[in-house]
SERO-4910 file (N, C-alpha, C, O; in steps of 0.05 Angstrom, whole numbers):
BEGIN
 pado doro    nc1    nc2    nc3   cac1   cac2   cac3    cc1    cc2    cc3    oc1    oc2    oc3
  Met    A    347   -224    156    331   -246    153    331   -252    120    319   -235    107
  Ser    A    343   -273    108    341   -270     82    316   -291     70    314   -313     81
  Leu    A    301   -285     51    280   -300     43    290   -332     37    308   -333     21
  Thr    A    281   -354     46    283   -377     47    263   -395     38    240   -387     35
  Ser    A    268   -420     34    245   -436     27    224   -441     49    202   -451     46
  Glu    A    237   -431     74    213   -432     98    195   -407     98    176   -407    112
  Ser    A    200   -389     84    185   -363     84    162   -366     72    161   -379     52
  Val    A    137   -355     83    109   -355     75    103   -330     79    104   -319    101
  Ile    A     98   -320     56     95   -286     51     62   -285     48     51   -300     32
  Val    A     49   -267     63     20   -261     59     19   -235     45     33   -216     53
  Ile    A      4   -233     26     -1   -207      8    -30   -199      4    -46   -212     -9
  Thr    A    -34   -172     20    -61   -166      9    -64   -148    -14    -43   -136    -21
  Gly    A    -87   -144    -28    -82   -131    -52    -70   -143    -73    -61   -127    -90
  Ala    A    -66   -171    -79    -49   -184    -97    -62   -184   -122    -48   -195   -139
  Ala    A    -83   -177   -129    -92   -179   -153    -82   -160   -175    -87   -165   -199
  Ser    A    -72   -143   -169    -58   -123   -187    -34   -106   -177    -29   -109   -154
  Gly    A    -18    -87   -191     -5    -65   -186     20    -75   -168     35    -92   -178
  Ile    A     25    -67   -146     47    -70   -129     45    -96   -115     66   -109   -110
  Gly    A     20   -105   -109     21   -132    -93     23   -156   -118     36   -176   -115
  Arg    A     13   -153   -134     18   -172   -153     46   -172   -165     58   -194   -168
  Ala    A     56   -154   -170     90   -152   -176    106   -158   -153    129   -164   -158
  Thr    A    100   -158   -131    116   -168   -112    110   -193   -106    128   -207    -97
  Ala    A     87   -204   -111     83   -235   -107    103   -252   -128    115   -272   -121
  Leu    A    103   -242   -154    122   -248   -177    147   -247   -170    162   -265   -176
  Arg    A    153   -227   -157    185   -223   -152    192   -243   -129    214   -254   -129
  Leu    A    174   -247   -111    182   -261    -88    184   -291    -98    198   -306    -86
  Ala    A    170   -299   -119    171   -328   -128    199   -334   -139    211   -355   -136
  Ala    A    209   -313   -151    230   -311   -161    258   -320   -141    280   -328   -149
  Glu    A    250   -318   -116    264   -327    -92    260   -347    -83    273   -353    -63
  Arg    A    244   -363    -92    238   -386    -86    237   -394    -57    250   -410    -43
  Val    A    211   -373    -50    206   -380    -20    184   -398    -16    170   -405    -34
  Gly    A    181   -406     10    163   -431     11    130   -426      6    114   -445      8
  Gly    A    124   -406      3     91   -399      1     85   -374     -5    101   -356      2
  Leu    A     60   -368    -19     53   -345    -19     23   -342    -14     10   -353    -32
  Ala    A      7   -331      4    -19   -329     12    -26   -298      1    -18   -276     11
  Leu    A    -44   -303    -26    -52   -279    -31    -82   -272    -34    -97   -288    -45
  Ser    A    -90   -246    -24   -116   -242    -25   -120   -210    -32   -104   -191    -30
  Asp    A   -151   -210    -42   -162   -185    -54   -190   -191    -56   -199   -214    -53
  Val    A   -203   -171    -61   -229   -170    -67   -239   -173    -96   -263   -175   -100
  Asn    A   -219   -175   -116   -224   -173   -143   -218   -203   -153   -197   -207   -165
  Thr    A   -232   -219   -149   -233   -246   -156   -219   -255   -181   -203   -274   -182
  Ala    A   -225   -239   -201   -213   -243   -227   -191   -238   -230   -177   -253   -244
  Gly    A   -179   -214   -217   -150   -206   -214   -136   -224   -201   -114   -233   -209
  Leu    A   -147   -231   -181   -126   -254   -159   -121   -280   -176   -100   -292   -178
  Ser    A   -144   -287   -188   -141   -315   -211   -118   -310   -225    -99   -324   -224
  Glu    A   -120   -285   -239    -98   -279   -266    -68   -282   -243    -52   -300   -245
  Thr    A    -68   -265   -227    -44   -269   -210    -34   -299   -201    -11   -306   -201
  Ala    A    -52   -312   -196    -48   -341   -186    -34   -361   -213    -16   -378   -211
  Thr    A    -49   -353   -239    -43   -362   -263    -15   -356   -271      0   -372   -283
  Met    A     -7   -329   -263     19   -320   -273     40   -334   -255     63   -330   -261
  Leu    A     35   -350   -232     50   -356   -212     49   -389   -221     67   -402   -209
  Glu    A     38   -401   -234     37   -427   -234     62   -444   -242     65   -467   -235
  Lys    A     77   -433   -256    102   -445   -262    126   -440   -247    148   -449   -252
  Ser    A    118   -424   -226    141   -415   -207    158   -434   -194    183   -432   -191
  Gly    A    139   -457   -185    140   -482   -165    141   -474   -139    153   -488   -122
  Val    A    127   -449   -134    120   -435   -107     92   -445    -96     74   -443   -112
  Lys    A     88   -453    -75     62   -461    -66     41   -433    -66     48   -413    -53
  Val    A     19   -434    -78      6   -411    -78    -20   -415    -69    -32   -435    -78
  Ser    A    -33   -399    -51    -59   -397    -40    -72   -371    -45    -61   -349    -40
  Thr    A    -96   -374    -54   -112   -345    -62   -140   -346    -43   -153   -367    -38
  His    A   -147   -320    -34   -160   -319    -13   -177   -292    -20   -165   -270    -19
  Val    A   -204   -293    -25   -222   -266    -33   -227   -258     -7   -238   -273     10
  Val    A   -219   -234     -2   -215   -226     31   -222   -194     26   -206   -179     14
  Asn    A   -246   -183     36   -245   -150     45   -233   -148     69   -242   -157     90
  Val    A   -206   -131     64   -192   -125     89   -203   -106    108   -190   -101    129
  Ala    A   -227    -95    103   -242    -78    124   -261    -98    138   -277    -88    154
  Asp    A   -264   -124    135   -282   -141    151   -263   -150    167   -246   -165    157
  Arg    A   -262   -145    190   -245   -165    213   -253   -187    217   -232   -199    221
  Ala    A   -269   -201    218   -277   -225    216   -270   -245    192   -265   -269    192
  Ala    A   -271   -230    173   -263   -239    146   -231   -242    146   -222   -262    135
  Val    A   -216   -226    157   -190   -226    161   -179   -245    182   -156   -254    182
  Glu    A   -194   -249    197   -188   -268    222   -187   -294    207   -166   -307    207
  Ala    A   -207   -304    195   -219   -328    181   -194   -332    160   -182   -354    160
  Phe    A   -186   -309    144   -164   -317    130   -138   -323    132   -122   -334    117
  Ala    A   -133   -311    162   -101   -322    174   -107   -350    187    -89   -364    195
  Ala    A   -128   -355    189   -131   -386    200   -134   -405    172   -125   -428    172
  Glu    A   -145   -393    150   -133   -406    124   -107   -407    115    -99   -427    102
  Val    A    -94   -389    121    -64   -391    113    -53   -410    132    -34   -424    124
  Val    A    -61   -415    155    -38   -432    175    -44   -460    162    -29   -480    161
  Ala    A    -80   -457    151    -83   -490    148    -71   -493    127    -60   -515    126
  Glu    A    -66   -477    106    -58   -485     82    -27   -487     77    -17   -502     60
  His    A    -13   -468     94     19   -467     95     29   -474    120     53   -479    124
  Gly    A     13   -475    137     25   -488    161     38   -464    179     47   -470    201
  Arg    A     41   -434    167     51   -413    178     52   -388    164     44   -386    141
  Ala    A     62   -369    177     66   -341    160     88   -328    173     88   -324    197
  Thr    A    113   -319    157    132   -307    165    130   -276    155    141   -259    169
  His    A    117   -269    135    118   -240    129     94   -231    124     82   -245    108
  Leu    A     81   -212    131     57   -201    121     59   -176    108     73   -159    119
  Leu    A     48   -170     87     52   -146     68     22   -132     71      5   -142     57
  Asn    A     16   -115     84    -13   -105     81     -5    -81     59     10    -62     64
  Asn    A    -16    -87     34    -16    -73     11    -40    -64      3    -42    -45    -13
  Ala    A    -64    -78     12    -91    -65      0    -99    -39      0    -93    -27     21
  Gly    A   -108    -26    -16   -110      5    -11   -129     12    -34   -133     -2    -54
  Val    A   -141     37    -28   -162     47    -54   -158     76    -52   -145     85    -33
  Ser    A   -167     93    -72   -168    123    -72   -190    135    -70   -210    121    -69
  Leu    A   -194    164    -70   -220    179    -67   -210    205    -79   -190    218    -74
  Phe    A   -227    210    -95   -223    238   -109   -241    256    -98   -264    248    -94
  Gly    A   -235    283    -90   -247    302    -78   -239    316    -61   -229    305    -42
  Asp    A   -241    345    -60   -232    360    -33   -254    355    -13   -277    350    -20
  Phe    A   -247    359     18   -256    353     35   -287    363     34   -303    346     42
  Glu    A   -296    384     26   -322    388     23   -337    373      2   -362    374      2
  Glu    A   -325    360    -15   -338    346    -40   -339    314    -32   -351    299    -47
  Ile    A   -328    306    -12   -333    277     -3   -352    281     18   -357    301     30
  Ser    A   -364    253     22   -383    250     39   -370    238     70   -346    239     73
  Asp    A   -384    230     86   -376    221    107   -372    189    103   -354    176    114
  Glu    A   -390    179     87   -391    154     77   -368    147     57   -360    124     55
  Asp    A   -358    168     44   -335    162     26   -314    163     48   -302    141     52
  Phe    A   -310    177     58   -289    175     82   -284    151     98   -265    136     96
  Glu    A   -304    149    113   -306    119    126   -302     96    108   -290     77    117
  Trp    A   -311     94     82   -303     72     65   -272     67     64   -260     46     68
  Leu    A   -261     95     55   -234     91     49   -216     89     74   -195     77     73
  Met    A   -227    101     99   -209     90    119   -209     63    130   -191     51    143
  Ser    A   -238     52    121   -239     20    135   -222      5    116   -216    -17    126
  Ile    A   -212      8     94   -195     -4     75   -161      2     81   -146    -15     91
  Asn    A   -154     27     74   -133     36     79   -120     41    106    -95     41    107
  Phe    A   -133     44    127   -123     37    152   -132     21    166   -117      9    180
  Trp    A   -161     15    168   -167    -10    185   -155    -38    176   -147    -57    189
  Gly    A   -158    -33    150   -149    -61    134   -121    -68    143   -115    -91    141
  Val    A   -103    -49    153    -77    -54    164    -78    -60    187    -62    -77    195
  Val    A    -97    -46    210    -99    -55    232   -113    -87    238   -108   -102    257
  Asn    A   -130    -90    219   -142   -118    221   -121   -139    214   -118   -159    228
  Gly    A   -105   -135    191    -84   -153    182    -67   -156    206    -62   -179    214
  Thr    A    -57   -135    217    -36   -140    237    -46   -158    255    -35   -179    261
  Arg    A    -74   -146    269    -82   -162    294    -84   -188    289    -72   -203    305
  Ala    A    -98   -200    267   -106   -225    258    -75   -243    258    -71   -264    270
  Phe    A    -54   -229    242    -30   -247    239    -10   -242    257     10   -256    254
  Leu    A     -9   -224    276     12   -220    296     20   -248    309     41   -260    306
  Pro    A     -2   -255    323      1   -281    339     13   -302    324     27   -318    337
  Ile    A     10   -306    297     23   -325    281     53   -322    277     69   -340    276
  Leu    A     57   -291    272     88   -283    269    105   -284    290    130   -284    289
  Arg    A     88   -284    313    103   -286    344    113   -317    344    130   -324    361
  Glu    A    105   -333    328    107   -359    331    133   -372    320    143   -393    328
  Gln    A    145   -352    297    164   -354    279    191   -348    292    192   -330    310
  Lys    A    214   -363    284    240   -355    291    247   -325    284    260   -310    299
  Ala    A    236   -315    257    239   -288    253    220   -278    232    216   -292    212
  Ala    A    208   -257    236    185   -250    220    183   -220    210    196   -202    220
  Gln    A    166   -216    192    165   -183    188    135   -173    182    118   -186    168
  Ile    A    131   -152    191    109   -138    183    112   -111    162    127    -92    167
  Leu    A     95   -112    139    110    -90    124     79    -80    111     63    -93     97
  Asn    A     77    -51    122     55    -34    112     59    -15     92     75      3     91
  Val    A     41    -22     77     45      3     55     32     30     59      7     30     58
  Ser    A     44     55     64     35     76     66     37     91     45     23     84     26
  Ser    A     53    113     42     55    128     14     73    155     22     77    165     44
  Val    A     81    162      1     89    197      4     74    216     14     81    237     25
  Phe    A     46    206      9     22    219     17     20    216     51      3    228     63
  Gly    A     40    196     64     40    196     87     62    211    105     68    209    129
  Phe    A     72    228     83     89    254     97     77    282     88     77    301    103
  Val    A     68    282     67     57    307     61     25    310     54     13    290     45
  Gly    A     13    332     58    -16    335     59    -20    348     25     -6    367     17
  Ile    A    -35    339     13    -41    344    -17    -70    352    -20    -89    336    -15
  Pro    A    -75    378    -28   -101    388    -36   -118    363    -54   -106    349    -71
  Gly    A   -145    358    -50   -157    339    -62   -155    314    -53   -166    296    -65
  Asn    A   -141    309    -30   -130    287    -21   -134    281     12   -123    262     24
  Ala    A   -149    297     22   -154    290     52   -157    269     64   -142    261     82
  Ala    A   -176    258     56   -176    225     60   -161    210     55   -160    191     70
  Tyr    A   -147    210     36   -125    188     25   -101    195     43    -89    177     54
  Cys    A    -94    225     46    -67    231     63    -72    223     92    -52    213    104
  Ala    A    -99    226    107   -103    219    133   -101    193    134    -91    185    155
  Ser    A   -108    175    115   -107    145    118    -77    139    115    -71    118    127
  Lys    A    -59    149    105    -34    146     97    -15    152    118      6    139    124
  Phe    A    -24    177    132    -11    189    158    -18    170    179     -1    165    197
  Ala    A    -44    157    179    -47    136    200    -31    112    198    -22    102    219
  Val    A    -27    101    176    -14     81    171     16     81    181     27     65    194
  Arg    A     24    102    171     54    113    178     60    118    211     83    115    219
  Gly    A     45    124    227     35    133    254     33    106    269     46    101    290
  Phe    A     17     90    258     11     65    270     35     44    265     39     27    282
  Thr    A     51     45    243     69     28    235     97     37    251    114     21    260
  Glu    A     99     62    252    127     69    270    122     60    298    139     46    310
  Ser    A     98     66    309     93     62    338     95     32    340    110     24    358
  Leu    A     84     15    327     88    -16    324    113    -25    323    119    -45    336
  Arg    A    130    -13    305    161    -21    305    176    -11    331    197    -24    337
  His    A    170      4    343    180     11    373    169    -10    394    182    -19    412
  Glu    A    144    -15    389    132    -29    408    147    -61    407    153    -74    426
  Leu    A    150    -69    378    164    -97    377    195    -92    371    207   -105    353
  Ser    A    207    -76    385    236    -75    377    248    -93    400    246    -91    425
  Gly    A    259   -106    388    277   -130    407    264   -160    407    271   -180    418
  Thr    A    242   -155    390    227   -184    387    236   -198    364    255   -188    351
  Asn    A    224   -223    355    233   -233    325    213   -223    309    203   -239    292
  Ile    A    203   -196    311    183   -186    282    200   -156    275    203   -139    293
  Ala    A    206   -154    257    216   -132    246    191   -119    233    171   -132    226
  Val    A    193    -93    231    167    -72    226    176    -55    201    198    -45    203
  Ser    A    164    -52    184    173    -31    155    147    -19    147    125    -30    144
  Ala    A    154      8    146    139     25    129    141     29    100    164     35     93
  Ile    A    126     27     85    131     25     58    122     53     44     98     60     47
  His    A    141     70     29    127     94     24    131     94     -8    152    103    -17
  Pro    A    113     86    -24    116     92    -52    112    121    -60     98    136    -47
  Gly    A    122    128    -79    117    154    -97    102    149   -117     87    130   -116
  Gly    A    103    163   -136     79    156   -159     90    130   -177    110    130   -191
  Ile    A     71    109   -172     69     86   -182     47     82   -204     23     85   -201
  Lys    A     57     74   -225     41     67   -249     22     41   -245     25     18   -254
  Thr    A      4     52   -232    -21     28   -222    -45     34   -230    -48     54   -243
  Asp    A    -67     20   -223    -99     22   -229   -112     42   -202   -136     50   -202
  Ile    A    -97     46   -186   -106     55   -161   -121     83   -166   -143     86   -155
  Ala    A   -110    101   -181   -123    121   -188   -144    124   -205   -159    144   -202
  Asn    A   -147    105   -224   -165     99   -244   -188     91   -228   -209    103   -231
  Ser    A   -186     70   -212   -209     56   -198   -218     72   -173   -237     64   -160
  Gly    A   -205     93   -168   -214    105   -143   -238    113   -144   -246    119   -167
  Arg    A   -254    116   -124   -281    127   -121   -281    159   -124   -263    174   -116
  Leu    A   -306    168   -136   -311    199   -140   -329    205   -113   -350    194   -106
  Gly    A   -314    224   -101   -332    237    -77   -365    243    -86   -375    247   -108
  Ala    A   -372    243    -66   -408    247    -71   -414    266    -82   -434    265    -96
  Arg    A   -395    297    -80   -399    318    -94   -374    331   -111   -370    356   -114
  Ala    A   -362    313   -119   -338    319   -139   -349    318   -167   -371    308   -172
  Asn    A   -332    327   -184   -341    331   -211   -321    301   -224   -298    294   -217
  Ala    A   -337    288   -243   -329    266   -252   -311    274   -274   -289    264   -268
  Ala    A   -309    288   -298   -290    303   -310   -264    313   -303   -243    312   -315
  Glu    A   -270    323   -278   -241    338   -269   -228    309   -255   -203    305   -257
  Lys    A   -242    293   -244   -230    264   -238   -215    252   -259   -191    245   -257
  His    A   -228    250   -280   -212    240   -303   -193    254   -314   -175    240   -324
  Ala    A   -190    280   -315   -165    293   -326   -146    295   -303   -123    303   -310
  Thr    A   -150    290   -276   -132    300   -258   -117    266   -256    -94    263   -250
  Thr    A   -137    242   -262   -120    219   -263   -106    216   -285    -85    204   -281
  Asn    A   -110    224   -308    -96    224   -332    -72    236   -330    -52    226   -340
  Ala    A    -70    260   -316    -47    277   -311    -24    261   -290      0    262   -292
  Phe    A    -36    251   -274    -20    235   -258     -6    208   -270     17    201   -265
  Asn    A    -21    195   -283    -12    171   -293     10    182   -318     31    171   -324
  Ser    A      2    201   -328     26    207   -350     45    230   -340     60    239   -357
  Glu    A     45    238   -320     62    260   -314     73    256   -286     96    264   -282
  Leu    A     62    248   -270     72    241   -242     79    214   -231     94    210   -212
  Ala    A     68    197   -244     75    166   -235     98    160   -250     97    155   -274
  Glu    A    119    161   -235    145    151   -252    160    125   -242    184    121   -248
  Ser    A    149    111   -229    162     82   -222    143     65   -232    122     76   -238
  Thr    A    144     35   -237    133     15   -243    130     -3   -220    147     -6   -202
  Pro    A    104    -15   -222    100    -36   -195    130    -58   -195    139    -67   -174
  Glu    A    139    -63   -218    162    -81   -219    187    -67   -200    203    -78   -185
  His    A    184    -45   -206    209    -26   -191    200    -27   -160    216    -36   -144
  Ala    A    177    -20   -153    168    -25   -134    173    -54   -115    182    -55    -92
  Ala    A    167    -69   -127    170    -98   -122    201   -107   -114    205   -119    -93
  Glu    A    216   -102   -128    245   -103   -127    252    -88   -104    268   -100    -89
  Thr    A    244    -62    -96    252    -50    -73    239    -57    -47    248    -52    -24
  Ile    A    219    -69    -53    204    -85    -29    219   -109    -20    225   -113      3
  Val    A    224   -122    -37    235   -147    -35    269   -141    -22    279   -156     -4
  Arg    A    283   -121    -32    305   -116    -22    306   -106     10    324   -113     26
  Gly    A    281    -88     16    274    -83     45    270   -107     58    281   -109     80
  Met    A    253   -130     50    248   -146     63    277   -162     73    282   -166     97
  Lys    A    292   -167     56    322   -176     57    336   -165     81    344   -179    100
  Ser    A    338   -135     80    348   -123     97    338   -113    126    351   -102    144
  Arg    A    310   -121    125    291   -111    148    288    -86    153    280    -77    175
  Ser    A    294    -69    129    291    -40    136    266    -30    149    244    -41    146
  Pro    A    270    -11    163    247      1    183    227     21    163    203     23    165
  Arg    A    245     34    143    231     50    120    241     48     92    263     56     85
  Ile    A    225     39     77    230     38     47    214     53     29    190     50     23
  Leu    A    229     69     22    223     95     -1    221     82    -29    241     71    -36
  Ile    A    203     82    -46    199     72    -67    201     94    -97    180    103   -104
  Gly    A    220     98   -109    226    119   -127    242    140   -120    241    147    -96
  Ala    A    257    153   -137    264    179   -134    246    202   -121    254    218   -104
  Asp    A    226    201   -129    208    221   -118    200    219    -91    194    238    -77
  Ala    A    198    192    -82    202    187    -55    222    200    -34    218    212    -13
  His    A    243    195    -46    270    205    -35    270    235    -31    276    247    -11
  Ser    A    261    246    -54    262    278    -56    237    288    -33    241    307    -18
  Ile    A    217    275    -33    189    287    -17    200    279     12    193    295     30
  Ser    A    216    257     18    223    251     46    241    275     58    242    278     82
  Trp    A    254    288     43    277    309     49    259    340     48    265    357     65
  Ile    A    243    344     32    233    360     21    212    377     45    212    401     52
  Tyr    A    197    356     51    178    363     79    192    366    105    179    374    124
  Arg    A    214    360    107    229    362    129    244    390    130    246    403    151
  Ile    A    254    398    108    270    422    103    248    444    100    253    465    112
  Phe    A    230    443     88    205    465     84    180    456     99    163    445     86
  Pro    A    177    458    126    152    443    138    132    456    133    110    444    135
  Gln    A    131    482    125    109    499    126    103    501     99     79    501     92
  Asn    A    125    503     78    120    511     49    130    490     33    144    495     13
  Tyr    A    125    465     40    136    441     25    115    441     -1    122    430    -22
  Leu    A     97    449      0     73    444    -29     82    461    -45     78    454    -69
  Lys    A     92    480    -44    105    500    -63    133    491    -76    141    496    -99
  Ala    A    144    477    -57    173    469    -63    161    441    -79    165    437   -103
  Leu    A    151    429    -69    141    399    -91    133    409   -117    142    399   -138
  Asp    A    114    430   -117    100    435   -144    122    449   -164    120    448   -189
  Leu    A    146    463   -149    163    476   -166    178    447   -180    179    442   -204
  Leu    A    189    429   -159    201    406   -169    188    392   -193    200    387   -214
  Ser    A    162    385   -189    145    370   -211    141    394   -237    126    390   -256
  Gly    A    153    415   -234    149    429   -259    119    444   -257    109    453   -278
  Gly    A    110    445   -240     79    456   -241     60    437   -244     36    443   -246
  Lys    A     69    409   -244     49    388   -246     29    379   -226      8    367   -230
  Leu    A     41    386   -205     28    370   -176      0    388   -173    -23    379   -169
  Leu    A      7    412   -174    -19    431   -174    -34    443   -199    -48    463   -200
  Lys    A    -29    431   -215    -37    439   -248    -69    437   -244    -82    418   -237
  Gly    A    -78    464   -252   -104    464   -254   -118    475   -228   -141    484   -229
  Arg    A   -104    475   -206   -122    481   -175   -126    508   -179   -147    517   -170
  Ala    A   -112    523   -189   -114    554   -183   -140    565   -200   -151    586   -193
  Asn    A   -150    548   -223   -183    554   -236   -199    536   -225   -221    535   -235
  Arg    A   -194    522   -207   -214    507   -197   -239    517   -189   -239    534   -171
  Lys    A   -261    511   -199   -286    528   -192   -294    507   -163   -294    482   -161
  Lys    A   -299    527   -143   -309    519   -113   -332    521   -111   -344    541   -118
  Ala    A   -347    497    -99   -376    501    -95   -379    524    -74   -362    527    -56
  Val    A   -402    538    -76   -407    558    -62   -426    547    -33   -433    563    -16
***
């Protein structure tokens, strides 16, 4: 299914990063409409301003994807504004810094409510609309952390493993229908997700700052624009799995080749950057 003037794409988390870049890239395809949502009102407005001269109909919606009723209202708004939705990109996500013992249940629930339940809520609300189309697609953003478990990221990895499992099961359930289902697995992307991530209730702020800086400078290899190009290519081919970045392709193989020792292999591949600082990390007693 190619992207056409009949295509109306719904994107959550469109105020920055991958969501914004994908909206801009899709506008170049001259699609019929873009329905963009986020909780960041200012960022969402900036994205809309960047699209003003595109000639594509754009609607913006301030939506907390963790709120099921709000997402259902969002779906109704999209139909009212655009008449349909043909693609759903569940992209909204957050991060949380801290080992499991450093994060509270409230921290964990907050992250899961957005990263996992946001995907479920979006799929639940838009699936009946997508079923009415000649051809449609659901694209859910997981992560390479949906393949491997990384220290300090128990909650984030749990959410991304959950998105991957949900998406792959949904793909099989909808096989043979008009709806293609894709799981998106970005590697390190230069976005603001690490900077804006929440600090665990008992985590160290200085360590979060150092870890975030290391990730942004040493491990984030791809840009949002590269991610957007890869996603649009996956939309056109209706690919079931979309890997973003050379690191994503490497990780997708390494965890299968070394199912028990992939962490050591990944750390060697990163030149020791992945686990930098963990050996000397002070643990709470």
